[in-house]
Each structure stands twice: as structure tokens, then as C-alpha cells.
C-alpha positions in Angstrom: -42.1 -25.1 -5.0 -42.6 -22.1 -2.8 -41.9 -18.5 -3.9 -38.8 -16.9 -2.4 -38.6 -13.1 -2.1 -35.1 -11.6 -1.7 -36.5 -8.0 -1.7 -39.3 -8.0 0.8 -38.6 -4.4 1.6 -37.9 -3.4 -1.9 -34.5 -1.9 -2.7 -33.9 -0.8 0.9 -32.0 -3.9 2.0 -29.9 -4.5 -1.2 -28.9 -0.8 -1.4 -28.1 -0.7 2.4 -26.2 -4.0 2.1 -24.1 -2.6 -0.8 -23.3 0.6 1.1 -22.1 -1.3 4.1 -20.0 -3.5 1.9 -18.4 -0.5 0.3 -17.8 1.2 3.7 -16.1 -1.9 5.1 -14.0 -2.4 2.0 -12.9 1.3 2.1 -11.9 1.1 5.7 -10.0 -2.2 5.1 -8.1 -0.7 2.2 -7.1 2.4 4.2 -5.9 0.1 7.0 -3.8 -1.9 4.5 -2.1 1.3 3.3 -0.9 1.8 6.8 0.0 -1.9 7.2 2.2 -1.7 4.0 4.1 1.2 5.6 5.5 -1.1 8.3 3.1 -1.6 11.2 1.5 -4.9 10.1 -0.2 -6.5 13.1 -2.7 -4.0 14.4 -3.8 -2.6 11.0 -4.2 -6.1 9.5 -6.5 -7.0 12.3 -8.5 -3.8 11.9 -8.7 -4.4 8.2 -9.9 -7.9 8.7 -12.6 -6.7 11.1 -13.7 -4.0 8.6 -13.7 -6.2 5.5 -14.8 -9.5 7.1 -17.1 -8.0 9.7 -18.7 -5.1 7.9 -17.9 -5.6 4.2 -19.0 -9.3 4.1 -20.9 -10.4 7.3 -23.0 -7.3 7.9 -23.7 -7.0 4.1 -24.9 -10.7 4.1 -27.3 -10.3 7.0 -28.7 -7.0 5.9 -29.6 -8.7 2.7 -31.1 -11.5 4.7 -33.4 -9.1 6.4 -35.2 -8.8 3.1 -35.4 -12.6 2.6 -38.7 -14.4 3.0 -40.4 -17.6 2.0 -44.0 -17.9 1.0 -46.2 -19.2 3.8 -43.2 -20.1 5.9 -41.6 -18.9 9.1 -37.9 -17.9 9.2 -35.7 -18.0 12.4 -32.0 -17.9 13.0 -29.8 -20.0 15.2 -27.8 -17.6 17.4 -24.6 -19.5 18.0 -24.2 -20.5 14.3 -24.9 -16.9 13.3 -22.1 -15.6 15.6 -19.8 -18.4 14.3 -20.3 -17.2 10.8 -19.1 -13.7 11.8 -16.0 -15.2 13.4 -15.4 -17.3 10.2 -15.6 -14.1 8.0 -13.2 -12.1 10.1 -10.8 -15.0 10.6 -10.4 -16.0 6.9 -9.9 -12.4 5.8 -7.3 -11.9 8.5 -5.5 -15.0 7.3 -5.6 -14.0 3.7 -4.3 -10.4 4.5 -1.6 -11.8 6.7 -0.3 -14.2 4.0 -0.1 -11.5 1.3 1.4 -8.8 3.5 4.1 -11.0 5.0 5.0 -12.5 1.6 5.2 -8.9 0.1 2.5 -9.5 -2.5 4.1 -12.5 -4.3 1.9 -14.0 -7.0 1.9 -17.4 -5.4 1.0 -15.9 -2.0 -1.8 -13.8 -3.6 -3.3 -16.9 -5.2 -3.1 -18.9 -2.0 -4.4 -16.1 0.1 -7.2 -15.4 -2.3 -8.2 -19.0 -2.5 -8.3 -19.4 1.3 -10.2 -16.2 1.8 -12.7 -16.9 -1.0 -13.4 -20.4 0.4 -13.8 -18.9 3.8 -16.2 -16.3 2.6 -18.2 -19.0 0.9 -18.1 -21.0 4.2 -19.4 -17.9 6.0 -22.2 -17.4 3.5 -23.5 -21.0 3.7 -23.0 -21.3 7.4 -25.2 -18.2 7.7 -27.7 -19.9 5.5 -27.4 -23.0 7.6 -28.2 -20.8 10.7 -31.5 -20.0 9.1 -34.3 -22.2 10.2 -37.6 -22.5 8.3 -40.5 -25.0 8.1 -40.0 -25.5 4.4 -37.6 -27.9 2.8 -34.6 -26.1 1.4 -32.5 -27.3 -1.5 -29.5 -25.9 -3.4 -28.5 -26.1 -7.1 -24.9 -27.4 -6.9 -23.9 -25.7 -10.1 -25.0 -22.3 -8.9 -23.3 -23.0 -5.6 -20.1 -23.8 -7.4 -20.4 -20.6 -9.4 -20.9 -18.6 -6.2 -17.7 -20.2 -4.7 -15.8 -19.3 -7.9 -17.0 -15.7 -7.6 -16.0 -15.6 -3.9 -12.5 -16.8 -4.7 -12.1 -14.3 -7.6 -13.5 -11.5 -5.5 -11.3 -12.3 -2.6 -8.2 -12.4 -4.8 -9.1 -9.1 -6.3 -9.6 -7.6 -2.8 -6.2 -8.8 -1.6 -4.6 -7.4 -4.8 -6.3 -4.0 -4.1 -5.2 -4.1 -0.5 -1.5 -4.3 -1.7 -1.5 -2.0 -4.6 -4.2 0.7 -4.3 -2.8 4.2 -3.4 -4.7 7.5 -3.2 -8.2 8.2 -2.0 -9.8 8.2 -5.5 -8.4 4.8 -6.4 -9.3 3.5 -3.0 -13.0 4.6 -3.4 -13.1 3.0 -6.9 -11.6 -0.2 -5.6 -14.1 -0.3 -2.7 -17.0 0.2 -5.1 -15.8 -2.7 -7.2 -15.3 -4.9 -4.1 -18.9 -4.1 -3.0 -20.3 -5.2 -6.3 -18.2 -8.5 -6.0 -19.4 -9.3 -2.5 -23.0 -8.5 -3.2 -22.8 -10.5 -6.5 -21.5 -13.5 -4.6 -24.2 -13.3 -2.0 -27.2 -13.0 -4.4 -25.7 -15.7 -6.6 -25.6 -18.1 -3.6 -29.1 -17.0 -2.6 -30.5 -17.8 -6.1 -29.1 -21.3 -5.8 -31.7 -21.9 -3.0 -35.2 -23.3 -3.6 -37.9 -24.0 -1.0 -40.5 -26.7 -1.2 -43.5 -27.8 1.0 -42.7 -30.6 3.3 -45.1 -32.4 5.7 -42.3 -33.6 7.9 -41.0 -30.1 8.9 -41.7 -28.7 12.4 -42.0 -25.1 13.4 -38.5 -23.6 13.5 -36.9 -22.5 16.7 -34.6 -19.6 17.2 -34.5 -15.8 17.1 -36.5 -13.8 14.7 -34.4 -12.0 12.1 -35.2 -8.5 13.2 -34.6 -9.3 16.9 -31.2 -11.0 16.3 -29.8 -9.2 13.3 -30.7 -5.6 13.9 -28.7 -5.2 17.2 -25.7 -7.1 15.7 -25.8 -5.1 12.5 -26.1 -1.8 14.3 -23.3 -2.6 16.8 -20.9 -3.7 14.1 -21.8 -0.7 11.9 -21.2 1.8 14.7 -17.8 0.2 15.5 -17.0 0.4 11.8 -17.9 4.1 11.6 -15.8 4.8 14.7 -12.8 3.0 13.1 -13.4 4.9 9.9 -13.3 8.2 11.7 -10.2 7.1 13.6 -8.3 5.9 10.6 -9.4 8.7 8.3 -9.6 8.5 4.6 -6.9 11.1 3.8 -4.5 11.3 6.7 -2.3 8.5 5.6 1.4 8.6 4.8 1.4 6.9 1.4 3.5 7.3 -1.8 0.9 9.2 -3.8 1.8 11.1 -7.0 1.5 14.4 -5.1 3.7 13.2 -2.3 6.2 11.9 -4.9 6.2 15.2 -6.6 6.7 17.1 -3.3 9.6 14.9 -2.4 11.1 15.4 -5.8 10.8 19.1 -5.5 12.3 19.0 -2.0 15.2 16.9 -3.3 15.7 19.3 -6.2 15.7 22.2 -3.8 18.4 20.5 -1.7 20.5 19.8 -4.8 20.2 23.4 -6.0 21.2 24.6 -2.6 24.3 22.4 -2.6 25.1 23.6 -6.2 24.8 27.2 -5.2 26.9 26.6 -2.1 29.6 25.0 -4.2 29.5 27.8 -6.8 29.8 30.4 -4.1 32.7 28.5 -2.5 34.5 28.3 -5.8 33.9 32.0 -6.4 35.4 33.0 -3.1 38.3 30.6 -3.2 41.1 31.1 -5.7 41.1 28.5 -8.4 43.6 25.7 -7.9 45.8 25.1 -10.9 45.8 21.9 -12.7 48.8 19.5 -12.7 49.9 20.7 -16.1 49.7 24.3 -15.1 51.6 23.6 -12.0 54.3 21.8 -13.9 54.7 24.7 -16.4 54.9 27.2 -13.6 57.5 25.3 -11.8 59.6 24.9 -15.0 59.4 28.7 -15.7 60.4 29.5 -12.2 63.3 27.1 -12.3 64.6 28.5 -15.6 64.3 32.1 -14.3 66.2 31.1 -11.1 69.0 29.6 -13.2 69.2 32.7 -15.4 69.5 34.9 -12.4 72.2 32.7 -11.0 74.3 32.9 -14.2 73.8 36.6 -14.3 75.1 37.0 -10.7 78.2 34.9 -11.4 79.0 36.8 -14.6 78.8 40.1 -12.7 80.9 38.8 -9.9 83.7 37.8 -12.2 83.6 41.0 -14.1 84.0 43.1 -10.9 86.7 40.8 -9.4 89.0 40.8 -12.4 91.9 43.3 -11.7 93.6 45.2 -14.6 97.0 43.9 -15.9 99.8 46.3 -14.9 101.8 47.8 -17.8 105.6 48.2 -17.2 107.5 51.2 -18.5 109.5 50.6 -21.6 113.0 51.5 -20.0 112.5 49.0 -17.2 111.4 46.4 -19.6 114.6 46.9 -21.7 116.8 46.7 -18.7 115.2 43.4 -17.6 115.8 41.9 -21.0 119.5 42.8 -20.8 
């Protein structure tokens, strides 16, 4: 069995691969924050390009730059390499679209994570199939299965993060975790590979790794950086705790203003009596009016009554006779 070296250039390629995976994941998560706020289509596509193109595909082939086989030549098939990039972006877009349009339902998250994870595994092994070498390559099926399980779990976690992460610190933390998951899946799949000497292998044809991968990686990385500057990592309208507190303070201010306005209005306006008070006042006024009426009648009678005339006694005696 031939020795396989995954770190030909030391820690340069794995560290750079991890950094690009984190950057792609960070950009994808920021795009998904905007997609959750209503504008689905464009931001979902941008997030798929960021996560599938940079976070997964660029990470994979940066790590492949440090791959070498003892006493063997490594080449890459250009069409299959490009096809692997399309697969990565396509499956991530499909998974994001499923969970966004289904509003993060658990069933949609499982389906989307499974499809995306299987697609990421397909991207990885199609990229490995694009590699040509004059050694016989074999894979341990159990480690391959483990890498697929890691891919599905990582994809499901990535979709969950895309739906629930809010705030820049939480986004950075989620991107760091996603970078670990993507790199872990890649190197698990790579360790499933073994190379053996074969007398029936011919010299491989295709492009050298540096000639093919370096321009592609640089182009995709530059596009990712431009998208990152365009989207920004803080200029996003999202329901953070600070924003919620600000909106709460604003609502409290409006309520206090309304309360003050009501108090001032009540201060200026005379208080309206209640029903009981109104009834009592009406009864008192009615009683007073009746009393005044009776007083007026009594006075009128007193003044209109004439005195009874008194006859002289002599005239009264004559009338009796």
C-alpha cells in the first residue's frame, strides 16, 4: 500500500480550507437572515453560492491541494471538477429553499438536511472521482458511510442555524461550528481512501492540481469576499435583543405620550358626572322646582284673598227685622 499525505504543505492547506469554510458559512447565514425577513429568492441563491461554492467546494479543493500519493502522479478531470461545484451549490440551494418555504418545520428540516447532506457527499466523491492517478484507489465502505452520516448531520445543523441564528456573535459561532463539521466530513472521507500499486494503470491525463484549482479557488474566493462586503455582517434588519429592547422603549414612549395626553385632556376638560350623580342632581333640581312652585301658589293665594266686610250693628238689626 502506498503512503498518502494529506498535509503536503503542512498546516497551510487545512487551515486555509477551514477559514474559507467559515467565511462561506458566515456569508450564507447572513444571507439567510435577510431571506427570513421576506425576500426569499435572491438571498437564498446567494446563500447557496456562499455555502455550497465557498464553504464546501472551495474548502474541499483547497484541502486537495495538499493531497499527494507516494510515487504517483495526480491530475484532475476538468468537466467533472466543475460538475462537482454545480452539485454543491445546487443541493444547498434545494435544502435552503425547502426549509425557508416550509417555515422551518421539523419534517422539512429533516428532508432538507438529508437531501443537502447526500448532495454534499456526492460533491465530495465526485470531486474524488475527478482525481486521476496511476495508483489503484480503494475506499473503506464503513468510513465512507460514516462520512455520509457526518455530511447529513452537518447539513441539518447548517439548515437549522440558517433559520434560527440571530445576531453577529451567534452567527460567527455557528459559522465556526459549521466549518468544523464540513472539514470533519472532508477528512473523514479522505481517510477512507487507500492507494495501492497497480501494473495495469496508465499515466493519468488531465490538469495539474495547481493549474486547475488555483484559478478556480481564487475566482470563487474573490466573488465570496465581494458578496461579503456587499451583504455586510452587521447591517441587517433582524430581531436582535437590542432591537427588541429599542422597539420596546419606543412603544413605551408612545404609550407614555398617550397617557400624558389623556391626563392633560382630563385636566382641562371638566369631569363628567356619573350616572348616579346625574340622577341625584336631577332629583334635587326637580324637588327644588316643586318647592318653588308651591311657594309661588301659596303667595298668590295669600295676596288674592280680600278681607270680609263687617256690617254695622244697626243695619244688621234692621235686616233681621
